[in-house]
N, C-alpha and C positions, 0 to 999 in steps of 0.2 A: 419536495423531496427529490433526491437523485438516486440513480443506480450506477454502480461502477463496474467496468470490466478492466481488470488489471492484468496486463500481459508481462510475462517474464520469459526471456529467451534462455533456455537451459544450455544452449551451445556456446554462449559467450564465456570466455575464460576471464579470470581475474577475480579478485575478492575486494570487499569493502570492509572497513573496520567501523562498526556501527552498533549501538545498542538496539535491541528489538523494541523496547518500550522506554519511555522517559524514566530517568533516574535509575537505570539499570546499567550493568557493566557492558562495555562495548565488546563485541566479538567479531571474529573474521567470518564473513558470510560470502559464499559464492552464489551463483544463480540458483542452484538447486536448494540451498539452505534458505535463500530469500523466499522462494516459492513455498517451502515447507513452513517457514515462520509466519508468512502472510496467511496461509491456510489455517494455522493454529489461532492467529489473532481473530480472523473472521469467525471461527467456531466459538471461541471464548466470548466474543462480543455479540454472538447471535446475529450476525449480519449476513447470513447466507441468502436471504431474500433480496439483499441490496448490493452485495458484492460478489462478483464472479471472478474467479482466477483462471488463467489459462497459460499454457506454454505455447509460445510462438515468437516470431521475430519482434523485438521491441525497438529496433533501430540501433544505430551506433555500432554496427558490425565492424567498422574499420579500426576501432580502438578497443582497449581493454574494458570489459564490463565489470560487474554485471549492470545491466540496464533494465529499466522498468518503464512501461507506458500505461497510462490510465485514460480510458475513454469514458466520458460522462454521458449518461442517458437520463431522460426523465424517468421517474419512478413508474412502475407498472401499476395501473389501477386494479383493484381486486376483480378477478374474473376475466381479465383481458390478457392477451398475449403480449410479451415484451416488445417494445418498439426498438428497432435497431438503428434509428437515426440519432447520431451523436449530437449533443448540444454543447460539448466542450471536450478538450483534450488537455492532458498535462504529461509531459515527458520528463523522465529522470535519466536521460542519457548523459552519462559522465557526471551527474550531479548528486548521486546518492550520498557521497561522503559529506556533502554540505548540510544534510538533514540532521536534526537533533536525535532522531531515532527512526527506525523502519516504519513504525506505526504512523508516522506523519504522512506516508503515502496514502493511507486511508483517511486519516483525520482531516487533512486540509482539502480533501475533495468531496467529502460528504457534507451536507448542509445542516447537520444537527450540531448543537452546541457540545463542546467537549465536557466530559464529566469533571466536576469540580472535586478536588480532593481537599480535605480539611487539613490545615497545618496545625500541628501541635504547638501550643505556646510553651515556651521555655519557662521553667520555674525560676523566679528571681530570688 
């Protein structure tokens, strides 16, 4: 299992047109809205033990944001303090618009399978 530290720079200007979750309507999101939506996603999915969000430089300050950085750490064993040695990184500097939704930032970096949704069969 993994633990994520997701960094969003609230100072970067710019917006991205992106749905928050798959199969939802795309919205304009600036850096503050991205941080707020990621915070809501973490709470709804009960990932607070595994996903930490913070405001700081995420790189890409030379161009329009918003930009997001993910640092991947090993999961913290019960009763132990978190290890701050990263085992991986993923940056979304200038690449957020290429994602299918904002939730992908969490989904593609955690090592658990995505929840399956049942598709309704159409009546014939």
